[in-house]
C-alpha positions as CSV (number, residue, x, y, z in Angstrom):
1,M,5.3,-45.2,-15.6
2,I,1.7,-45.9,-16.5
3,R,1.0,-47.0,-12.9
4,A,2.4,-43.7,-11.5
5,A,0.3,-41.6,-13.9
6,F,-2.8,-43.7,-13.0
7,A,-2.1,-43.2,-9.3
8,A,-1.7,-39.5,-9.8
9,A,-5.0,-39.3,-11.7
10,L,-6.7,-41.1,-8.8
11,V,-5.3,-38.7,-6.2
12,L,-6.4,-35.7,-8.3
13,A,-9.9,-37.1,-8.8
14,A,-10.2,-37.9,-5.1
15,T,-9.1,-34.4,-4.0
16,T,-10.9,-32.3,-6.6
17,P,-14.4,-32.4,-4.8
18,A,-12.7,-31.3,-1.5
19,L,-11.0,-28.4,-3.2
20,A,-14.2,-27.3,-4.8
21,Q,-16.0,-27.3,-1.5
22,E,-13.5,-24.8,0.0
23,Q,-14.2,-22.2,-2.7
24,R,-17.1,-19.7,-2.3
25,P,-20.0,-20.4,-4.7
26,A,-20.6,-18.1,-7.6
27,C,-23.6,-16.0,-6.8
28,A,-26.0,-14.3,-9.2
29,Q,-26.5,-11.6,-6.5
30,V,-24.9,-10.8,-3.2
31,S,-27.5,-10.0,-0.5
32,D,-27.2,-9.7,3.3
33,A,-31.0,-10.3,3.7
34,S,-30.4,-13.9,4.4
35,L,-27.9,-13.4,7.3
36,P,-28.9,-15.2,10.5
37,P,-30.3,-13.1,13.4
38,A,-26.9,-13.3,15.3
39,L,-25.4,-11.3,12.4
40,A,-28.2,-8.7,12.1
41,G,-25.8,-6.0,13.2
42,W,-23.8,-6.5,10.0
43,T,-26.2,-4.3,8.0
44,G,-26.7,-0.6,8.7
45,R,-23.0,-0.2,9.5
46,A,-21.6,3.2,10.7
47,P,-18.2,4.6,9.7
48,L,-15.3,4.2,12.2
49,A,-11.7,5.4,11.6
50,A,-8.9,3.1,12.5
51,A,-6.3,4.0,15.0
52,V,-2.6,4.0,14.0
53,S,-1.2,3.3,17.4
54,A,-2.2,1.6,20.7
55,A,-2.4,5.0,22.4
56,D,-5.2,6.0,20.0
57,V,-7.3,2.8,20.2
58,G,-9.7,4.4,22.6
59,K,-11.0,6.5,19.7
60,A,-11.7,3.5,17.6
61,V,-13.6,1.1,19.8
62,L,-15.8,-1.5,17.9
63,P,-19.3,-1.8,19.3
64,I,-20.2,-5.4,20.1
65,G,-22.9,-6.7,17.8
66,K,-22.9,-3.6,15.5
67,G,-21.1,-3.5,12.2
68,V,-18.8,-0.7,11.1
69,D,-17.3,0.4,7.8
70,A,-13.7,0.7,9.0
71,A,-11.6,3.5,7.4
72,L,-8.2,2.0,7.2
73,K,-4.7,3.5,6.7
74,P,-1.7,2.3,4.6
75,N,0.1,-0.4,6.7
76,G,3.3,1.7,6.8
77,E,1.5,4.4,8.9
78,I,0.5,1.9,11.6
79,T,2.5,1.1,14.7
80,F,1.3,-2.4,15.6
81,P,1.6,-3.5,19.2
82,I,2.7,-6.9,17.9
83,L,4.2,-7.3,14.4
84,P,1.5,-9.1,12.5
85,A,2.3,-12.6,11.2
86,K,1.0,-11.5,7.7
87,P,1.6,-7.8,7.5
88,G,0.6,-7.5,3.8
89,G,2.5,-5.8,1.0
90,S,3.4,-2.1,0.7
91,V,0.1,-1.2,-0.9
92,S,-2.1,-3.0,1.7
93,H,-4.2,-1.2,4.4
94,G,-4.9,-1.9,8.0
95,G,-5.6,-0.4,11.4
96,L,-6.1,-0.9,15.1
97,F,-9.4,-1.1,16.9
98,G,-10.4,-1.5,20.5
99,I,-12.6,-4.2,21.7
100,H,-14.1,-3.9,25.2
101,V,-15.5,-7.1,26.6
102,E,-17.8,-7.2,29.7
103,T,-18.9,-10.8,29.6
104,A,-16.5,-13.8,29.1
105,G,-17.2,-15.9,26.1
106,D,-16.4,-16.6,22.5
107,Y,-16.4,-13.6,20.2
108,Q,-16.5,-13.7,16.5
109,V,-14.8,-11.1,14.3
110,S,-16.5,-10.9,10.9
111,L,-14.9,-9.2,7.9
112,G,-16.0,-8.2,4.4
113,S,-12.6,-9.3,3.0
114,G,-9.9,-11.9,3.6
115,A,-7.7,-9.4,5.5
116,W,-5.4,-10.7,8.2
117,I,-6.5,-10.1,11.8
118,E,-5.0,-10.7,15.2
119,V,-6.3,-9.9,18.7
120,V,-3.9,-8.6,21.3
121,R,-4.2,-8.2,25.1
122,D,-1.5,-7.0,27.4
123,G,1.2,-7.4,24.7
124,A,0.3,-11.0,23.9
125,L,-1.7,-12.6,21.0
126,V,-5.0,-14.2,21.8
127,E,-5.2,-17.6,19.9
128,S,-8.2,-18.0,17.7
129,T,-10.4,-21.1,18.1
130,A,-12.2,-21.2,14.8
131,H,-12.1,-19.8,11.3
132,A,-14.8,-20.0,8.6
133,P,-16.0,-18.2,5.5
134,G,-19.0,-16.0,5.8
135,P,-22.5,-17.2,4.7
136,A,-22.7,-17.9,1.0
137,C,-23.8,-15.1,-1.3
138,T,-23.4,-12.4,1.4
139,S,-20.9,-9.5,1.8
140,L,-19.5,-11.2,4.9
141,R,-16.4,-13.0,3.7
142,K,-14.5,-14.3,6.7
143,T,-15.1,-15.0,10.4
144,V,-12.6,-15.8,13.2
145,V,-13.6,-16.7,16.8
146,F,-11.6,-15.8,19.9
147,P,-12.2,-16.8,23.5
148,L,-12.2,-13.5,25.4
149,T,-12.5,-12.6,29.1
150,P,-13.6,-9.2,30.5
151,G,-11.2,-6.5,29.6
152,D,-9.8,-4.5,26.8
153,Y,-8.3,-5.8,23.6
154,I,-6.7,-4.5,20.4
155,L,-7.8,-5.9,17.0
156,E,-5.0,-5.6,14.5
157,I,-6.1,-5.6,10.8
158,T,-3.5,-5.9,8.0
159,G,-3.3,-6.9,4.4
160,N,-6.6,-5.4,3.2
161,G,-6.6,-4.2,-0.5
162,D,-9.0,-1.4,0.0
163,L,-9.1,1.7,2.3
164,T,-12.5,0.5,3.8
165,L,-13.5,-2.8,5.3
166,P,-16.8,-3.9,6.8
167,V,-16.0,-5.3,10.3
168,M,-18.2,-6.6,13.2
169,V,-17.4,-8.2,16.6
170,S,-20.3,-10.3,18.1
171,R,-20.6,-12.6,21.0
172,V,-21.2,-16.2,19.9
173,A,-24.3,-17.7,21.5
174,K,-23.9,-21.1,23.1
């Protein structure tokens, strides 16, 4: 019994630092002044209303490299091209946005919350290749990278708690 308790304490002690590293640090002040140049478009965002169906995505195209304050809709009002893996609860918000890619490469979707996102092309999901938190003490909370080739895509956003969400799509420099 004592050995089992001691072993459990060792496991807890060994994993506690790793768990602490995954949490965002407490910040005295949130500021986007320290964002790297590749994310400069995050500041000075313009409003952009989400589409509620794939047919309307052409009216909600995200500019590459420029942030937007996305105006979302209640999830129940959205007809998703592919049912999201994490649709969120009845009080969550989301929307659809177009992404037009001219140059093949890795593209990062940056969000101001932990909302769920998926990228769709021709009725199929595009698999992400990386996920990370945003830079510490900034308003950028989450980033997800997708390998994209020239063409048009739909960004599905679900599970956001608020009606607005800062969003930006940018090409990842190699």
